[in-house]
Biopython code that builds the backbone (N, CA, C, O; Angstrom):
import numpy as np
from Bio.PDB.StructureBuilder import StructureBuilder

atoms = [
    (1, "MET", "N", (46.465, -104.607, -2.776)),
    (1, "MET", "CA", (46.075, -104.716, -1.657)),
    (1, "MET", "C", (45.030, -105.588, -0.913)),
    (1, "MET", "O", (44.744, -105.546, -2.110)),
    (2, "LYS", "N", (44.439, -106.095, -0.419)),
    (2, "LYS", "CA", (43.901, -107.140, -0.175)),
    (2, "LYS", "C", (42.730, -106.219, 1.164)),
    (2, "LYS", "O", (43.091, -105.745, 2.242)),
    (3, "TYR", "N", (41.362, -106.233, 0.581)),
    (3, "TYR", "CA", (40.449, -105.578, 1.872)),
    (3, "TYR", "C", (39.649, -106.619, 1.613)),
    (3, "TYR", "O", (39.336, -107.139, 0.542)),
    (4, "SER", "N", (39.162, -107.026, 3.456)),
    (4, "SER", "CA", (38.011, -107.784, 3.792)),
    (4, "SER", "C", (36.925, -107.113, 3.979)),
    (4, "SER", "O", (36.823, -105.968, 4.419)),
    (5, "SER", "N", (35.921, -107.989, 3.568)),
    (5, "SER", "CA", (34.949, -106.993, 3.721)),
    (5, "SER", "C", (33.778, -107.085, 5.438)),
    (5, "SER", "O", (33.110, -107.956, 5.997)),
    (6, "LYS", "N", (34.114, -105.627, 5.680)),
    (6, "LYS", "CA", (32.916, -105.903, 7.145)),
    (6, "LYS", "C", (32.109, -106.511, 7.252)),
    (6, "LYS", "O", (31.603, -107.217, 6.380)),
    (7, "LYS", "N", (31.734, -106.369, 8.530)),
    (7, "LYS", "CA", (30.354, -107.738, 8.709)),
    (7, "LYS", "C", (29.234, -107.062, 9.583)),
    (7, "LYS", "O", (29.414, -107.038, 10.801)),
    (8, "ASP", "N", (28.167, -106.548, 9.090)),
    (8, "ASP", "CA", (27.585, -105.780, 10.569)),
    (8, "ASP", "C", (27.342, -106.321, 11.295)),
    (8, "ASP", "O", (27.462, -107.478, 10.892)),
    (9, "TRP", "N", (26.874, -106.324, 12.722)),
    (9, "TRP", "CA", (26.494, -107.402, 13.453)),
    (9, "TRP", "C", (25.016, -108.061, 13.087)),
    (9, "TRP", "O", (24.752, -109.246, 13.289)),
    (10, "TRP", "N", (24.013, -107.010, 12.463)),
    (10, "TRP", "CA", (22.894, -107.474, 12.843)),
    (10, "TRP", "C", (22.777, -108.460, 11.200)),
    (10, "TRP", "O", (22.085, -109.475, 11.130)),
    (11, "LEU", "N", (23.355, -108.069, 10.343)),
    (11, "LEU", "CA", (22.685, -108.841, 9.018)),
    (11, "LEU", "C", (23.382, -110.670, 9.564)),
    (11, "LEU", "O", (22.810, -111.743, 9.371)),
    (12, "THR", "N", (25.009, -110.392, 10.387)),
    (12, "THR", "CA", (25.561, -111.425, 11.181)),
    (12, "THR", "C", (24.219, -112.372, 11.565)),
    (12, "THR", "O", (24.039, -113.507, 11.124)),
    (13, "VAL", "N", (23.307, -111.646, 12.495)),
    (13, "VAL", "CA", (22.612, -112.482, 12.913)),
    (13, "VAL", "C", (21.059, -112.882, 11.557)),
    (13, "VAL", "O", (20.458, -113.953, 11.639)),
    (14, "ILE", "N", (20.837, -112.244, 10.902)),
    (14, "ILE", "CA", (19.992, -112.781, 9.918)),
    (14, "ILE", "C", (20.505, -113.925, 8.774)),
    (14, "ILE", "O", (19.818, -114.674, 8.080)),
    (15, "VAL", "N", (21.541, -113.816, 8.826)),
    (15, "VAL", "CA", (22.293, -114.862, 8.047)),
    (15, "VAL", "C", (22.126, -115.932, 8.891)),
    (15, "VAL", "O", (21.208, -116.745, 8.779)),
    (16, "PHE", "N", (23.111, -115.963, 9.860)),
    (16, "PHE", "CA", (23.240, -117.539, 10.315)),
    (16, "PHE", "C", (21.581, -117.883, 11.490)),
    (16, "PHE", "O", (21.434, -119.037, 11.893)),
    (17, "GLY", "N", (20.726, -117.010, 11.816)),
    (17, "GLY", "CA", (19.322, -116.963, 12.457)),
    (17, "GLY", "C", (18.882, -118.023, 11.417)),
    (17, "GLY", "O", (18.612, -119.187, 11.713)),
    (18, "GLY", "N", (18.823, -117.314, 9.724)),
    (18, "GLY", "CA", (18.356, -117.706, 9.360)),
    (18, "GLY", "C", (18.470, -119.716, 8.846)),
    (18, "GLY", "O", (17.581, -120.562, 8.757)),
    (19, "MET", "N", (19.809, -119.791, 8.646)),
    (19, "MET", "CA", (20.604, -121.287, 8.145)),
    (19, "MET", "C", (19.683, -121.900, 9.337)),
    (19, "MET", "O", (18.906, -122.853, 9.272)),
    (20, "ILE", "N", (20.056, -120.925, 10.638)),
    (20, "ILE", "CA", (19.935, -122.121, 11.522)),
    (20, "ILE", "C", (18.159, -122.825, 11.349)),
    (20, "ILE", "O", (17.454, -123.824, 11.489)),
    (21, "PHE", "N", (18.196, -121.521, 10.979)),
    (21, "PHE", "CA", (15.945, -121.588, 10.674)),
    (21, "PHE", "C", (15.898, -122.832, 9.712)),
    (21, "PHE", "O", (15.880, -123.830, 10.433)),
    (22, "ALA", "N", (15.877, -123.099, 8.721)),
    (22, "ALA", "CA", (15.918, -123.673, 7.877)),
    (22, "ALA", "C", (16.476, -125.183, 7.968)),
    (22, "ALA", "O", (15.759, -126.150, 7.711)),
    (23, "ILE", "N", (17.426, -125.258, 8.243)),
    (23, "ILE", "CA", (18.036, -126.476, 8.550)),
    (23, "ILE", "C", (17.147, -127.010, 9.548)),
    (23, "ILE", "O", (16.671, -128.096, 9.220)),
    (24, "GLY", "N", (16.731, -126.508, 10.823)),
    (24, "GLY", "CA", (16.333, -127.089, 12.005)),
    (24, "GLY", "C", (14.549, -127.078, 11.463)),
    (24, "GLY", "O", (13.757, -127.653, 12.210)),
    (25, "SER", "N", (14.163, -126.608, 10.548)),
    (25, "SER", "CA", (12.887, -126.519, 10.308)),
    (25, "SER", "C", (12.018, -127.658, 9.616)),
    (25, "SER", "O", (10.910, -128.163, 9.795)),
    (26, "SER", "N", (13.567, -127.873, 8.334)),
    (26, "SER", "CA", (13.602, -129.135, 7.502)),
    (26, "SER", "C", (13.963, -130.498, 8.215)),
    (26, "SER", "O", (13.518, -131.515, 7.684)),
    (27, "GLY", "N", (14.389, -130.570, 8.857)),
    (27, "GLY", "CA", (15.144, -131.369, 9.895)),
    (27, "GLY", "C", (14.077, -131.878, 11.352)),
    (27, "GLY", "O", (14.120, -132.885, 12.058)),
    (28, "MET", "N", (12.958, -130.384, 11.370)),
    (28, "MET", "CA", (11.866, -131.219, 12.135)),
    (28, "MET", "C", (10.935, -131.664, 11.133)),
    (28, "MET", "O", (10.324, -132.639, 11.571)),
    (29, "ALA", "N", (10.607, -131.385, 10.081)),
    (29, "ALA", "CA", (9.353, -131.336, 9.626)),
    (29, "ALA", "C", (9.778, -133.149, 8.915)),
    (29, "ALA", "O", (8.834, -133.905, 8.684)),
    (30, "VAL", "N", (11.166, -133.597, 8.666)),
    (30, "VAL", "CA", (11.784, -134.764, 8.327)),
    (30, "VAL", "C", (11.240, -135.891, 9.175)),
    (30, "VAL", "O", (10.789, -136.944, 8.724)),
    (31, "PHE", "N", (11.354, -135.466, 10.800)),
    (31, "PHE", "CA", (11.092, -136.462, 12.015)),
    (31, "PHE", "C", (10.042, -136.588, 12.297)),
    (31, "PHE", "O", (9.748, -137.736, 12.631)),
    (32, "GLU", "N", (8.864, -135.493, 12.331)),
    (32, "GLU", "CA", (7.650, -135.660, 12.978)),
    (32, "GLU", "C", (7.004, -136.153, 11.439)),
    (32, "GLU", "O", (6.348, -137.146, 11.752)),
    (33, "ASP", "N", (6.866, -135.984, 10.074)),
    (33, "ASP", "CA", (6.578, -136.675, 9.435)),
    (33, "ASP", "C", (6.808, -138.219, 9.222)),
    (33, "ASP", "O", (7.660, -138.739, 9.943)),
    (34, "THR", "N", (6.366, -138.745, 8.615)),
    (34, "THR", "CA", (7.191, -140.460, 7.760)),
    (34, "THR", "C", (7.314, -140.045, 6.676)),
    (34, "THR", "O", (6.451, -140.625, 6.017)),
    (35, "PRO", "N", (8.157, -139.020, 5.698)),
    (35, "PRO", "CA", (8.405, -139.421, 4.454)),
    (35, "PRO", "C", (9.116, -140.268, 3.866)),
    (35, "PRO", "O", (9.571, -141.319, 4.318)),
    (36, "ASN", "N", (9.251, -139.702, 2.564)),
    (36, "ASN", "CA", (9.687, -141.178, 1.773)),
    (36, "ASN", "C", (11.139, -140.889, 1.395)),
    (36, "ASN", "O", (11.423, -139.699, 1.261)),
    (37, "VAL", "N", (12.054, -141.751, 1.211)),
    (37, "VAL", "CA", (13.572, -141.501, 0.899)),
    (37, "VAL", "C", (13.715, -140.489, 0.092)),
    (37, "VAL", "O", (14.707, -139.856, 0.453)),
    (38, "GLY", "N", (13.357, -140.150, -0.567)),
    (38, "GLY", "CA", (13.477, -138.903, -1.533)),
    (38, "GLY", "C", (13.254, -137.970, -1.272)),
    (38, "GLY", "O", (13.914, -136.975, -1.571)),
    (39, "GLU", "N", (12.042, -138.008, -0.499)),
    (39, "GLU", "CA", (11.579, -136.319, 0.278)),
    (39, "GLU", "C", (12.508, -136.159, 1.314)),
    (39, "GLU", "O", (13.224, -135.158, 1.279)),
    (40, "THR", "N", (12.616, -136.894, 2.152)),
    (40, "THR", "CA", (13.520, -136.585, 3.651)),
    (40, "THR", "C", (15.576, -136.391, 2.557)),
    (40, "THR", "O", (16.380, -135.698, 3.180)),
    (41, "ILE", "N", (15.888, -136.747, 1.733)),
    (41, "ILE", "CA", (17.022, -136.126, 1.083)),
    (41, "ILE", "C", (16.846, -134.470, 0.461)),
    (41, "ILE", "O", (17.481, -133.417, 0.523)),
    (42, "VAL", "N", (16.024, -134.796, 0.059)),
    (42, "VAL", "CA", (16.066, -133.256, -0.489)),
    (42, "VAL", "C", (15.422, -132.080, 0.574)),
    (42, "VAL", "O", (15.724, -130.887, 0.600)),
    (43, "ALA", "N", (14.323, -132.880, 1.543)),
    (43, "ALA", "CA", (14.175, -131.806, 2.748)),
    (43, "ALA", "C", (15.427, -131.602, 3.658)),
    (43, "ALA", "O", (15.421, -130.474, 4.149)),
    (44, "LEU", "N", (16.600, -132.434, 4.062)),
    (44, "LEU", "CA", (17.571, -132.078, 4.232)),
    (44, "LEU", "C", (18.520, -131.464, 3.628)),
    (44, "LEU", "O", (18.848, -130.343, 4.017)),
    (45, "LEU", "N", (19.108, -132.027, 2.632)),
    (45, "LEU", "CA", (20.284, -131.588, 1.703)),
    (45, "LEU", "C", (20.108, -130.145, 0.823)),
    (45, "LEU", "O", (21.073, -129.550, 0.343)),
    (46, "VAL", "N", (18.496, -129.628, 0.683)),
    (46, "VAL", "CA", (18.638, -128.070, 0.095)),
    (46, "VAL", "C", (18.709, -127.607, 1.528)),
    (46, "VAL", "O", (19.861, -127.967, 1.772)),
    (47, "PRO", "N", (18.459, -127.292, 2.169)),
    (47, "PRO", "CA", (19.039, -126.181, 3.507)),
    (47, "PRO", "C", (20.403, -126.333, 3.671)),
    (47, "PRO", "O", (20.909, -125.223, 3.511)),
    (48, "ILE", "N", (21.353, -127.274, 3.943)),
    (48, "ILE", "CA", (22.490, -127.615, 3.886)),
    (48, "ILE", "C", (23.195, -126.539, 3.267)),
    (48, "ILE", "O", (23.846, -125.560, 3.632)),
    (49, "LEU", "N", (22.738, -127.213, 1.920)),
    (49, "LEU", "CA", (23.182, -127.541, 0.691)),
    (49, "LEU", "C", (23.411, -125.467, 0.325)),
    (49, "LEU", "O", (24.355, -124.872, -0.194)),
    (50, "LEU", "N", (22.154, -124.972, 0.855)),
    (50, "LEU", "CA", (21.994, -123.376, 0.412)),
    (50, "LEU", "C", (23.222, -123.636, 1.692)),
    (50, "LEU", "O", (24.432, -123.574, 1.475)),
    (51, "SER", "N", (22.899, -123.790, 2.392)),
    (51, "SER", "CA", (23.489, -122.951, 3.865)),
    (51, "SER", "C", (25.127, -122.807, 3.846)),
    (51, "SER", "O", (25.715, -121.952, 4.509)),
    (52, "PHE", "N", (25.903, -123.938, 2.834)),
    (52, "PHE", "CA", (27.122, -123.715, 2.491)),
    (52, "PHE", "C", (27.541, -122.665, 1.725)),
    (52, "PHE", "O", (28.637, -122.104, 1.733)),
    (53, "PHE", "N", (26.548, -122.444, 1.048)),
    (53, "PHE", "CA", (26.782, -121.586, 0.167)),
    (53, "PHE", "C", (26.859, -120.023, 0.646)),
    (53, "PHE", "O", (27.446, -119.072, 0.128)),
    (54, "ILE", "N", (26.206, -120.089, 1.598)),
    (54, "ILE", "CA", (25.597, -118.701, 1.959)),
    (54, "ILE", "C", (27.184, -118.445, 2.904)),
    (54, "ILE", "O", (27.718, -117.347, 3.065)),
    (55, "LEU", "N", (27.631, -119.593, 3.358)),
    (55, "LEU", "CA", (28.668, -119.233, 4.473)),
    (55, "LEU", "C", (30.052, -119.386, 3.175)),
    (55, "LEU", "O", (31.102, -118.777, 3.381)),
    (56, "TRP", "N", (29.937, -119.969, 2.307)),
    (56, "TRP", "CA", (31.164, -119.627, 1.466)),
    (56, "TRP", "C", (31.266, -118.632, 1.041)),
    (56, "TRP", "O", (32.397, -118.216, 0.789)),
    (57, "LEU", "N", (29.957, -117.721, 0.748)),
    (57, "LEU", "CA", (29.847, -115.860, 0.833)),
    (57, "LEU", "C", (30.087, -115.725, 1.659)),
    (57, "LEU", "O", (31.290, -115.550, 1.468)),
    (58, "TRP", "N", (29.970, -115.638, 2.568)),
    (58, "TRP", "CA", (30.393, -115.006, 4.243)),
    (58, "TRP", "C", (31.595, -115.004, 4.057)),
    (58, "TRP", "O", (32.180, -113.922, 4.104)),
    (59, "LEU", "N", (32.166, -115.950, 3.847)),
    (59, "LEU", "CA", (33.932, -115.990, 4.280)),
    (59, "LEU", "C", (34.771, -115.717, 3.097)),
    (59, "LEU", "O", (35.972, -115.757, 3.363)),
    (60, "THR", "N", (34.549, -115.511, 2.141)),
    (60, "THR", "CA", (35.397, -115.282, 0.877)),
    (60, "THR", "C", (34.859, -114.133, 0.197)),
    (60, "THR", "O", (34.766, -114.102, -1.030)),
    (61, "THR", "N", (34.367, -112.828, 1.232)),
    (61, "THR", "CA", (33.749, -111.473, 0.176)),
    (61, "THR", "C", (35.269, -111.038, 1.230)),
    (61, "THR", "O", (35.750, -111.150, 2.358)),
    (62, "TYR", "N", (35.621, -110.219, -0.810)),
    (62, "TYR", "CA", (36.694, -109.545, -0.127)),
    (62, "TYR", "C", (37.175, -108.452, -1.393)),
    (62, "TYR", "O", (36.955, -108.765, -2.563)),
    (63, "TYR", "N", (37.629, -107.575, -1.157)),
    (63, "TYR", "CA", (38.550, -107.098, -2.755)),
    (63, "TYR", "C", (39.626, -106.745, -2.988)),
    (63, "TYR", "O", (40.239, -106.715, -1.921)),
    (64, "VAL", "N", (40.240, -106.449, -3.790)),
    (64, "VAL", "CA", (41.885, -106.660, -3.515)),
    (64, "VAL", "C", (41.522, -105.059, -4.586)),
    (64, "VAL", "O", (40.496, -104.927, -5.253)),
    (65, "ILE", "N", (42.526, -104.128, -4.502)),
    (65, "ILE", "CA", (43.166, -103.237, -5.367)),
    (65, "ILE", "C", (44.245, -103.303, -6.071)),
    (65, "ILE", "O", (45.163, -102.890, -5.362)),
    (66, "ASP", "N", (44.711, -103.675, -7.331)),
    (66, "ASP", "CA", (45.892, -103.554, -7.487)),
    (66, "ASP", "C", (46.463, -102.226, -8.224)),
    (66, "ASP", "O", (46.284, -101.172, -7.616)),
    (67, "ASP", "N", (47.172, -102.167, -9.547)),
    (67, "ASP", "CA", (47.518, -101.120, -10.151)),
    (67, "ASP", "C", (46.639, -100.663, -11.097)),
    (67, "ASP", "O", (46.723, -99.435, -11.130)),
    (68, "LYS", "N", (45.819, -101.087, -11.899)),
    (68, "LYS", "CA", (44.697, -100.998, -12.744)),
    (68, "LYS", "C", (43.193, -101.213, -12.491)),
    (68, "LYS", "O", (42.183, -100.748, -13.021)),
    (69, "ASN", "N", (43.391, -102.015, -11.574)),
    (69, "ASN", "CA", (42.174, -102.972, -11.424)),
    (69, "ASN", "C", (41.281, -103.078, -10.013)),
    (69, "ASN", "O", (42.137, -102.792, -9.175)),
    (70, "LEU", "N", (40.446, -103.247, -9.519)),
    (70, "LEU", "CA", (39.237, -103.865, -8.376)),
    (70, "LEU", "C", (38.915, -104.758, -8.827)),
    (70, "LEU", "O", (38.606, -104.998, -9.994)),
    (71, "ILE", "N", (38.947, -105.426, -7.873)),
    (71, "ILE", "CA", (38.620, -106.852, -8.055)),
    (71, "ILE", "C", (38.257, -107.155, -7.066)),
    (71, "ILE", "O", (38.942, -107.060, -6.048)),
    (72, "VAL", "N", (36.736, -107.734, -7.116)),
    (72, "VAL", "CA", (35.820, -108.481, -6.091)),
    (72, "VAL", "C", (35.187, -109.610, -6.076)),
    (72, "VAL", "O", (34.237, -109.969, -6.772)),
    (73, "ARG", "N", (35.804, -110.214, -5.171)),
    (73, "ARG", "CA", (36.042, -111.792, -4.803)),
    (73, "ARG", "C", (34.475, -112.039, -3.714)),
    (73, "ARG", "O", (34.403, -111.502, -2.609)),
    (74, "TYR", "N", (33.294, -112.958, -4.303)),
    (74, "TYR", "CA", (32.410, -113.204, -3.086)),
    (74, "TYR", "C", (32.305, -114.660, -3.214)),
    (74, "TYR", "O", (32.007, -114.885, -4.387)),
    (75, "GLY", "N", (32.388, -115.526, -2.692)),
    (75, "GLY", "CA", (32.227, -116.980, -2.870)),
    (75, "GLY", "C", (33.048, -117.337, -4.439)),
    (75, "GLY", "O", (34.268, -117.189, -4.506)),
    (76, "PRO", "N", (32.359, -117.745, -5.486)),
    (76, "PRO", "CA", (32.601, -118.561, -6.580)),
    (76, "PRO", "C", (32.479, -117.404, -7.475)),
    (76, "PRO", "O", (33.147, -117.517, -8.503)),
    (77, "PHE", "N", (31.696, -116.149, -7.339)),
    (77, "PHE", "CA", (32.088, -114.862, -8.369)),
    (77, "PHE", "C", (33.317, -113.782, -7.933)),
    (77, "PHE", "O", (33.642, -113.470, -6.788)),
    (78, "LYS", "N", (33.842, -113.356, -9.091)),
    (78, "LYS", "CA", (34.936, -112.374, -9.515)),
    (78, "LYS", "C", (34.297, -111.279, -10.194)),
    (78, "LYS", "O", (33.564, -111.152, -11.175)),
    (79, "LYS", "N", (34.639, -110.798, -9.638)),
    (79, "LYS", "CA", (34.126, -109.532, -11.089)),
    (79, "LYS", "C", (35.934, -108.245, -11.371)),
    (79, "LYS", "O", (36.873, -108.057, -10.598)),
    (80, "ILE", "N", (35.744, -107.836, -12.383)),
    (80, "ILE", "CA", (37.010, -107.081, -12.476)),
    (80, "ILE", "C", (36.388, -105.562, -12.913)),
    (80, "ILE", "O", (35.436, -105.260, -13.633)),
    (81, "ILE", "N", (37.395, -104.721, -12.123)),
    (81, "ILE", "CA", (36.254, -103.791, -12.825)),
    (81, "ILE", "C", (37.957, -102.694, -12.490)),
    (81, "ILE", "O", (38.738, -102.680, -11.538)),
    (82, "PRO", "N", (37.918, -102.027, -13.628)),
    (82, "PRO", "CA", (39.102, -101.243, -14.019)),
    (82, "PRO", "C", (39.245, -100.335, -14.047)),
    (82, "PRO", "O", (39.195, -100.144, -15.262)),
    (83, "PHE", "N", (39.474, -99.137, -13.488)),
    (83, "PHE", "CA", (40.159, -98.303, -12.250)),
    (83, "PHE", "C", (39.341, -97.365, -13.625)),
    (83, "PHE", "O", (38.387, -96.639, -13.345)),
    (84, "TYR", "N", (39.657, -97.442, -14.553)),
    (84, "TYR", "CA", (39.524, -96.285, -15.689)),
    (84, "TYR", "C", (38.182, -96.058, -16.442)),
    (84, "TYR", "O", (37.785, -95.167, -17.192)),
    (85, "SER", "N", (37.421, -97.655, -15.764)),
    (85, "SER", "CA", (35.783, -97.221, -16.022)),
    (85, "SER", "C", (35.149, -97.112, -14.926)),
    (85, "SER", "O", (34.080, -97.721, -14.913)),
    (86, "ILE", "N", (35.491, -96.411, -13.754)),
    (86, "ILE", "CA", (34.887, -96.299, -12.628)),
    (86, "ILE", "C", (34.741, -94.667, -12.680)),
    (86, "ILE", "O", (35.653, -93.971, -12.235)),
    (87, "LYS", "N", (33.509, -94.060, -13.264)),
    (87, "LYS", "CA", (32.554, -92.898, -13.598)),
    (87, "LYS", "C", (32.752, -91.830, -12.205)),
    (87, "LYS", "O", (33.446, -90.817, -12.125)),
    (88, "SER", "N", (31.753, -92.554, -11.034)),
    (88, "SER", "CA", (31.294, -92.252, -10.102)),
    (88, "SER", "C", (31.099, -93.195, -8.550)),
    (88, "SER", "O", (30.565, -94.300, -8.446)),
    (89, "VAL", "N", (31.414, -92.765, -7.982)),
    (89, "VAL", "CA", (31.065, -93.930, -6.773)),
    (89, "VAL", "C", (30.526, -93.167, -5.816)),
    (89, "VAL", "O", (31.107, -92.308, -5.152)),
    (90, "LYS", "N", (29.000, -93.613, -5.734)),
    (90, "LYS", "CA", (27.996, -92.580, -3.790)),
    (90, "LYS", "C", (27.965, -93.750, -3.263)),
    (90, "LYS", "O", (28.153, -94.832, -3.819)),
    (91, "LYS", "N", (27.702, -93.508, -2.079)),
    (91, "LYS", "CA", (27.112, -93.691, -0.404)),
    (91, "LYS", "C", (26.343, -93.920, -0.456)),
    (91, "LYS", "O", (25.460, -93.079, -0.620)),
    (92, "THR", "N", (26.066, -95.296, -0.351)),
    (92, "THR", "CA", (23.855, -95.948, -0.058)),
    (92, "THR", "C", (24.386, -96.575, 1.011)),
    (92, "THR", "O", (25.524, -96.825, 1.405)),
    (93, "MET", "N", (22.628, -96.882, 1.605)),
    (93, "MET", "CA", (22.534, -97.837, 2.558)),
    (93, "MET", "C", (21.424, -99.161, 1.726)),
    (93, "MET", "O", (20.691, -100.014, 2.227)),
    (94, "ASN", "N", (21.687, -98.877, 0.531)),
    (94, "ASN", "CA", (20.828, -100.187, -0.172)),
    (94, "ASN", "C", (22.167, -101.510, 0.081)),
    (94, "ASN", "O", (23.337, -101.428, -0.292)),
    (95, "PRO", "N", (21.528, -102.620, 0.797)),
    (95, "PRO", "CA", (22.144, -103.280, 0.758)),
    (95, "PRO", "C", (22.176, -104.508, -0.354)),
    (95, "PRO", "O", (22.727, -105.608, -0.322)),
    (96, "LEU", "N", (21.601, -104.053, -1.051)),
    (96, "LEU", "CA", (21.423, -105.061, -2.523)),
    (96, "LEU", "C", (22.509, -103.778, -3.752)),
    (96, "LEU", "O", (22.274, -104.067, -4.926)),
    (97, "SER", "N", (23.379, -102.742, -3.638)),
    (97, "SER", "CA", (23.542, -102.171, -4.811)),
    (97, "SER", "C", (24.898, -102.758, -4.620)),
    (97, "SER", "O", (25.520, -102.453, -5.637)),
    (98, "SER", "N", (25.748, -103.516, -3.749)),
    (98, "SER", "CA", (26.727, -103.935, -4.008)),
    (98, "SER", "C", (27.701, -105.128, -3.421)),
    (98, "SER", "O", (28.047, -104.716, -2.314)),
    (99, "PRO", "N", (28.385, -106.593, -3.683)),
    (99, "PRO", "CA", (28.389, -107.487, -2.380)),
    (99, "PRO", "C", (29.590, -107.289, -1.455)),
    (99, "PRO", "O", (30.787, -107.557, -1.549)),
    (100, "ALA", "N", (28.728, -106.649, -0.416)),
    (100, "ALA", "CA", (29.118, -105.926, 0.855)),
    (100, "ALA", "C", (28.552, -106.713, 1.940)),
    (100, "ALA", "O", (27.377, -106.968, 1.674)),
    (101, "LEU", "N", (28.905, -107.182, 3.015)),
    (101, "LEU", "CA", (28.894, -107.688, 4.508)),
    (101, "LEU", "C", (28.426, -106.033, 5.358)),
    (101, "LEU", "O", (28.159, -106.247, 6.540)),
    (102, "SER", "N", (28.349, -105.162, 5.133)),
    (102, "SER", "CA", (28.248, -104.213, 6.055)),
    (102, "SER", "C", (27.719, -102.973, 4.841)),
    (102, "SER", "O", (27.682, -103.146, 3.623)),
    (103, "LEU", "N", (27.320, -101.644, 5.640)),
    (103, "LEU", "CA", (26.733, -100.762, 4.792)),
    (103, "LEU", "C", (27.810, -99.598, 5.236)),
    (103, "LEU", "O", (27.946, -98.496, 4.705)),
    (104, "LYS", "N", (28.442, -100.066, 6.205)),
    (104, "LYS", "CA", (29.472, -99.001, 6.306)),
    (104, "LYS", "C", (30.491, -99.386, 5.221)),
    (104, "LYS", "O", (30.945, -100.510, 5.011)),
    (105, "ARG", "N", (30.841, -97.919, 4.388)),
    (105, "ARG", "CA", (31.918, -98.071, 3.187)),
    (105, "ARG", "C", (32.688, -97.112, 3.031)),
    (105, "ARG", "O", (33.563, -97.128, 2.165)),
    (106, "ASP", "N", (32.459, -95.935, 3.987)),
    (106, "ASP", "CA", (33.345, -95.053, 4.053)),
    (106, "ASP", "C", (34.750, -94.538, 3.930)),
    (106, "ASP", "O", (35.135, -93.429, 3.562)),
    (107, "GLU", "N", (35.349, -95.465, 4.274)),
    (107, "GLU", "CA", (36.917, -96.075, 4.535)),
    (107, "GLU", "C", (37.332, -96.704, 3.195)),
    (107, "GLU", "O", (38.248, -96.305, 2.477)),
    (108, "PHE", "N", (36.545, -97.713, 2.976)),
    (108, "PHE", "CA", (36.336, -97.997, 1.076)),
    (108, "PHE", "C", (36.810, -96.619, 0.382)),
    (108, "PHE", "O", (37.867, -96.181, -0.072)),
    (109, "MET", "N", (35.406, -96.134, 0.542)),
    (109, "MET", "CA", (35.748, -95.285, -0.935)),
    (109, "MET", "C", (36.559, -94.080, -0.814)),
    (109, "MET", "O", (36.540, -93.213, -1.688)),
    (110, "ASP", "N", (37.498, -93.968, 0.571)),
    (110, "ASP", "CA", (38.387, -93.240, 0.550)),
    (110, "ASP", "C", (39.475, -93.939, -0.060)),
    (110, "ASP", "O", (40.174, -93.217, -0.771)),
    (111, "VAL", "N", (39.821, -95.151, 0.015)),
    (111, "VAL", "CA", (41.111, -95.764, -0.472)),
    (111, "VAL", "C", (40.950, -95.698, -2.566)),
    (111, "VAL", "O", (41.828, -95.396, -3.374)),
    (112, "LEU", "N", (39.372, -96.147, -2.847)),
    (112, "LEU", "CA", (38.936, -96.361, -3.915)),
    (112, "LEU", "C", (39.470, -94.837, -4.561)),
    (112, "LEU", "O", (40.276, -94.849, -5.491)),
    (113, "ALA", "N", (38.916, -93.419, -3.950)),
    (113, "ALA", "CA", (39.429, -92.298, -4.131)),
    (113, "ALA", "C", (40.543, -92.114, -5.027)),
    (113, "ALA", "O", (40.514, -91.768, -6.208)),
    (114, "LYS", "N", (41.696, -92.444, -4.170)),
    (114, "LYS", "CA", (43.335, -92.213, -4.245)),
    (114, "LYS", "C", (43.291, -92.661, -5.686)),
    (114, "LYS", "O", (43.728, -91.995, -6.625)),
    (115, "HIS", "N", (42.520, -94.282, -5.811)),
    (115, "HIS", "CA", (43.287, -94.863, -6.900)),
    (115, "HIS", "C", (42.322, -94.529, -8.437)),
    (115, "HIS", "O", (42.772, -94.872, -9.530)),
    (116, "CYS", "N", (40.812, -93.743, -8.278)),
    (116, "CYS", "CA", (40.343, -93.025, -9.289)),
    (116, "CYS", "C", (40.360, -91.983, -8.831)),
    (116, "CYS", "O", (39.681, -91.804, -7.820)),
    (117, "PRO", "N", (41.134, -90.886, -9.384)),
    (117, "PRO", "CA", (41.302, -89.399, -9.268)),
    (117, "PRO", "C", (40.158, -88.869, -10.065)),
    (117, "PRO", "O", (39.675, -87.830, -9.614)),
    (118, "HIS", "N", (39.564, -89.396, -11.256)),
    (118, "HIS", "CA", (39.003, -88.921, -12.309)),
    (118, "HIS", "C", (37.593, -89.245, -11.792)),
    (118, "HIS", "O", (36.681, -88.549, -12.238)),
    (119, "ALA", "N", (37.207, -90.500, -10.644)),
    (119, "ALA", "CA", (35.661, -90.574, -10.483)),
    (119, "ALA", "C", (35.144, -89.123, -9.636)),
    (119, "ALA", "O", (35.894, -88.521, -8.867)),
    (120, "LYS", "N", (34.127, -88.818, -9.852)),
    (120, "LYS", "CA", (33.558, -88.610, -8.740)),
    (120, "LYS", "C", (32.612, -89.167, -7.745)),
    (120, "LYS", "O", (31.575, -89.798, -7.945)),
    (121, "ILE", "N", (33.339, -88.703, -6.308)),
    (121, "ILE", "CA", (33.087, -89.481, -5.385)),
    (121, "ILE", "C", (32.086, -88.890, -4.274)),
    (121, "ILE", "O", (32.646, -88.072, -3.544)),
    (122, "ILE", "N", (31.053, -89.065, -4.051)),
    (122, "ILE", "CA", (29.854, -88.499, -3.293)),
    (122, "ILE", "C", (29.231, -89.279, -2.311)),
    (122, "ILE", "O", (28.254, -90.023, -2.400)),
    (123, "LYS", "N", (30.030, -88.962, -1.249)),
    (123, "LYS", "CA", (29.605, -89.354, 0.463)),
    (123, "LYS", "C", (28.545, -88.955, 1.068)),
    (123, "LYS", "O", (28.274, -89.239, 2.235)),
    (124, "SER", "N", (27.935, -88.335, 0.398)),
    (124, "SER", "CA", (26.194, -87.848, 1.188)),
    (124, "SER", "C", (25.008, -88.436, 0.639)),
    (124, "SER", "O", (23.906, -88.154, 1.108)),
]
sb = StructureBuilder()
sb.init_structure("model")
sb.init_model(0)
sb.init_chain("A")
sb.init_seg("    ")
for serial, (resi, resn, name, xyz) in enumerate(atoms, 1):
    if name == "N":
        sb.init_residue(resn, " ", resi, " ")
    sb.init_atom(name, np.array(xyz, "f"), 0.0, 1.0, " ", f" {name:<3s}", serial, name[0])
structure = sb.get_structure()
């Protein structure tokens, strides 16, 4: 079964605001100064490519639960975690703890608990 990542509104504002700021500020820098062609290409291309990469991550973050594995996809990255290797799952508010676009993970923990009855599930 496929589960799309929830997306917190505040993270949406930060991500898309950051992309708009990066592209806008590089565009202003190019048009206010008179850089050479190489500087212009770098100044415009880097924030645009970075924004596309972040958008790719944003649109393709999801989780698949099959018979034996948890499969995590985010952009070009894929991680396969066998259920037998999951020893414990702990609720956390740390945004760096997993490839997730939301800090609300309770429902997914419930689904995961059904597939990993041997794992210790800590929700507090």
